[in-house]
C-alpha positions, -999 to +999 in steps of 0.1 A: -223-223-307-253-215-283-255-229-251-286-235-231-285-221-194-289-244-167-300-245-136-275-233-109-268-264-091-264-264-049-229-281-057-213-283-087-179-305-094-142-286-100-138-317-129-145-318-165-176-338-173-162-372-183-126-367-179-100-375-162-061-379-171-043-414-171-011-420-162-003-445-190+000-415-218+006-383-202+012-372-240-025-367-248-038-335-243-069-333-217-088-314-242-089-340-276-108-369-272-090-403-274-103-433-299-133-456-292-118-488-267-128-523-275-152-534-248-134-561-248-103-550-239-117-529-214-131-560-192-103-576-195-088-553-176-080-557-136-106-546-115-088-526-095-069-504-118-104-487-123-097-466-097-064-469-090-040-461-122-068-452-141-080-423-115-048-408-103-050-374-121-082-354-123-090-335-151-101-295-136-123-273-152-102-241-159-112-213-168-094-193-192-104-157-179-112-139-149-147-146-140-171-117-133-170-129-097-134-129-093-133-093-106-162-084-081-139-094-054-111-074-072-133-043-066-138-051-028-097-049-031-094-013-049-118-002-021-102-010+006-065+000-004-081+036-014-100+040+016-071+028+038-049+051+019-072+079+023-074+070+063-039+064+074-012+089+065+025+079+068+044+107+092+070+086+110+082+051+116+052+034+134+025+047+106+045+031+080+049+000+096+011+000+102+003+006+062+027-020+050+012-044+081-022-039+067-021-039+030+000-072+038-031-089+059-055-076+027-029-090-003-026-125+016-060-125+025-068-117-014-043-142-024-057-171-007-087-167-022-073-164-056-051-194-055-087-215-048-105-195-076-079-203-103-079-240-095-109-251-081-138-222-082-170-233-105-207-218-103-231-229-083-249-218-051-222-228-022-195-211-044-219-182-044-224-180-009-186-187-001-182-155-025-206-134-007-187-144+031-154-132+014-169-098+004-183-095+037-150-104+049-132-076+027-160-050+042-145-063+079-110-045+061-126-016+058-141-012+091-107-021+104-089+002+082-101+031+097-094+022+135-062+005+125-040+020+152-013-006+156+019+003+174+000+025+195-016+032+226-055+029+227-087+028+252-098-006+238-090-038+210-124-043+211-120-038+170-089-055+171-110-087+189-135-087+164-111-086+129-092-114+145-130-132+144-129-119+104-100-134+098-111-165+114-141-169+093-126-164+059-102-192+065-130-215+078-147-204+044-118-214+024-114-245+043-149-257+035-141-249+002-113-268-001-139-300+018-164-294-012-136-301-036-119-329-020-155-347-019-151-345-056-119-354-058-114-385-033-115-414-062-080-395-076-052-401-051-028-379-062-049-354-053-065-363-016-026-355+001-021-317-014-061-312-010-060-318+025-028-304+032-041-271+023-072-276+038-046-284+071-031-251+068-061-231+063-079-247+094-047-245+116-045-208+104-081-206+112-073-220+151-048-199+157-064-165+149-092-177+170-064-186+194-050-147+194-083-128+196-090-131+236-047-125+238-054-085+232-058-067+264-087-065+281-102-030+287-091-012+317-099+021+336-076+051+351-102+049+381-111+087+380-141+100+359-152+125+329-172+150+330-201+129+323-194+107+352-183+077+330-148+058+339-117+070+320-103+038+303-065+035+303-044+038+270-029+002+264-003-012+238-004-045+225+018-065+201-003-096+189-012-083+157+021-091+149+011-128+150-016-120+121+013-115+102+034-142+109+005-167+104-007-152+071+028-155+054+031-190+068-002-203+053+004-186+019+037-199+017+031-234+026+001-235+004+021-222-027+047-254-013+021-280-016+014-266-051+048-268-061+052-306-051+019-320-061+021-306-097-019-317-102-029-288-081-004-264-097-014-235-115-002-247-149-032-243-173-049-216-148-055-179-158-029-174-126-009-152-148-037-132-157-051-124-120-020-114-109-016-089-138-047-076-130-041-070-097-012-051-107-029-029-131-053-021-103-025-010-080-011+011-106-044+026-112-044+033-070-013+049-077-029+073-105-058+081-081-032+089-054-013+111-075-045+131-091-055+138-055-021+155-048-029+176-079-062+187-064-047+194-029-028+218-049-049+238-074-085+240-047-063+263-024-056+286-054-020+280-051+000+289-084+007+265-106+045+268-112+067+250-139+085+228-112+057+215-098+041+205-135+078+192-139+071+170-109+037+159-119+047+150-156+075+125-139+056+113-114+030+101-142+058+087-168+069+069-135+038+050-138+036+044-172+076+034-170+065+008-144+034-002-163+059-013-193+088-026-176+062-049-158+038-062-188+066-057-215+085-089-197+052-109-191+050-138-213+016-159-218+037-191-226+038-214-194+075-211-182+072-241-156+054-251-127+077-241-101+088-210-112+052-198-118+048-205-085+076-184-074+067-162-100+030-157-086+040-149-050+070-130-057+039-102-066+033-098-032+067-078-024+061-064-058+030-049-051+037-034-014+070-018-029+045-006-058+023+006-032+051+025-012+068+040-046+035+056-057+021+069-022+054+086-016+056+106-052+023+120-043+040+134-017+070+143-028+048+165-054+032+183-022+068+186-008+079+205-038+052+228-039+055+230+000+088+242-002+084+270-033+054+282-009+079+282+025+106+300+004+082+327-006+070+331+028+102+327+045+114+357+023+083+379+024+077+384+062+118+382+065+123+413+041+090+433+064+112+423+099+146+429+086+133+468+071+119+473+109+154+465+123+176+478+099+156+508+089+130+521+114+104+530+086+076+522+102+058+545+124+045+526+152+047+489+159+009+488+148+019+497+113+046+471+117+019+446+133-003+454+099+024+449+074+032+415+091+001+407+091-012+415+058+020+393+043+009+360+065-025+366+052-016+372+012+009+343+016-004+318+037-044+328+055-061+335+026-060+302+009-064+280+039-089+250+024-122+246+041-116+215+056-089+232+079-098+250+111-073+281+114-084+295+146-049+283+169-029+296+146-042+330+138-042+333+175-004+322+176-005+350+149-018+374+163+005+363+200+035+365+178+028+399+158+020+418+192+053+403+206+071+422+172+049+452+175+056+461+211+091+452+210+095+475+178+085+504+202+113+502+224+136+496+194+145+534+194+162+552+165+190+523+160+192+489+162+216+491+192+187+478+211+199+438+216+164+431+237+143+446+212+160+433+183+158+395+201+121+402+214+113+405+177+130+381+161+113+356+187+080+373+177+088+365+139+098+327+148+065+320+164+046+342+133+064+319+105+058+288+127+018+295+125+023+299+088+042+269+084+016+250+109-010+259+083+008+258+051+011+224+059-024+214+068-039+229+043-023+211+018-031+177+041+001+171+057+004+169+093+032+149+120+026+121+140+007+126+173+035+128+192+058+151+174+024+175+177+022+174+215+054+187+216+048+212+187+019+225+212+043+234+238+074+248+213+060+276+191+096+280+175+095+279+137+127+260+136+116+232+153+080+232+131+102+227+102+122+205+117+091+185+125+077+188+086+117+177+071+117+144+093+086+135+077+092+141+045+126+127+051+110+093+059+091+099+028+128+101+010+140+073+025+110+049+012+104+061-018+139+053-032+139+019-016+106+011-028+112+026-067+148+004-068+134-026-054+100-022-076+126-025-108+146-055-089+118-071-086+102-064-119+132-075-135+135-109-117+102-117-127+115-111-162+140-133-157+120-167-146+095-164-168+123-158-199+112-178-230+137-201-240+136-180-277+149-149-256+176-161-238+204-149-254+237-127-239+221-095-251+188-098-228+207-110-200+230-081-202+203-061-204+182-076-174+217-075-153+217-034-161+187-033-148+195-051-116+224-026-110+200+006-120+177-008-092+204-013-067+218+023-074+180+034-065+182+019-032+217+033-021+207+067-030+187+069+003+220+067+023+223+105+005+205+113+042+237+106+059+256+132+042+238+164+057+252+192+036+246+175+005+211+156+016+198+194+026+207+206-011+186+177-029+157+174-009+147+208-016+154+205-053+131+193-082+158+163-090+138+136-062+112+122-087+132+131-120+158+115-109+135+081-104+117+085-137+149+088-156+165+056-141+131+040-147+133+053-188+171+042-192+156+007-184+126+009-202+148+016-232 
């Protein structure tokens, strides 16, 4: 039927019109109209019951599916995630913690708003204003994401203080939204307490966020002046941001606990399952974007598209598809218990964290596989030229050796440098190493018995190869941490350069397999607690238990790092991504 469009009111009740559920007969569905009541019977009832027993349980108006405003809010979430993932590279433990920490704050903020929306959201002027504020909060996250350098020494903390107030605004907005809902539900005794508690937790979080903001260090100066005569700020470090994580997790956990105890404001009858599944789709979609970016980094630099890299890409896409099936094949639309549903929704917090990490890590492992192939080919070609110079002395002079080595370096690396990479320093290093080799070749004599000359050629070779390694990884958009970069500026040794980049991918290996295993464990757990009664049979439980075991096995694979020989062979092989894909495939079937 066609509904006449009504004028948007400033406030709107979250309750159904003329609807409430009495506690006298809970078997009656709230959507079914009751039979007319005899007026004489109605008037004979005690007057105090009209606001007491009859008005205990309100009938909230719940949406069957996500509203366009909620979907629009999700777009801000995915935009933040995409931008932050592009700006922050995970290359050491600090950057990994920073990445997870920012994602946690982003997710918890999204979840708090979603908890309110699925239970009480209406379409009114005040709600649209609140939504605009929440959108602005997400913009604040985007600004903060660019400067998110927690755990590092920075010049000032102005942006962190500003972000603290952004979190305050988010909490205060939610507090006011809950307050409007309370005004409409104040006559329902069973609803007042839980809403007041939710308001209290939200307000307390706002107060704590605001109180923590001045705790960040004030700007200090070294006493020296820069070239423009301005005072140079002193680098400082602060751990105040850790309290943000604690407050966010505690606020969310307490709010969920309230909905578990007072089931009148639980997720029953809401579209919470749809909201969480939509966000899961968004995160899987972000994984596809990240993997496609990795592919583009390989393709745009004119590197050869090998069968090994093709296999890595296929396995990466299959992993996303298997994660999709492992999650959605075990998702059930039937209501599976109020408390279980609360646990199910909040468990998406760790699930989405590990999903993001495993997909981000897999994209880096694709680049690593391409890098291994390129490094191997570059080293072999350069080594053949250098060994020929030492053992056969087939070059007329050092200039010819310089030319051959330089040509090899350009064919393998420097002809493929991307436009956004400045190779000037690497070219200077390349020239320095080649000159060292050419000068030493002139003293080599007619045999390789001149140990000093051979040593100089080897040292020059190391400098040349280090320049090639640095440029190759820069072209693939992989960098080491700032601390490592400073050390490498002083040490031009190829072994040190390679070790620094291998350390980056050792970290990637660890968190990919740990996150990959926990992805399997958590999706299995979600499937277990939402399992319908007609599916509860021995064969189903055996299958779920096997999935748990496979997940634990993936986590334990990170222990291979402690077996040096085995790990060195495994990390340069093509089997890291396929291993995860095969395990997921077995669990799917």
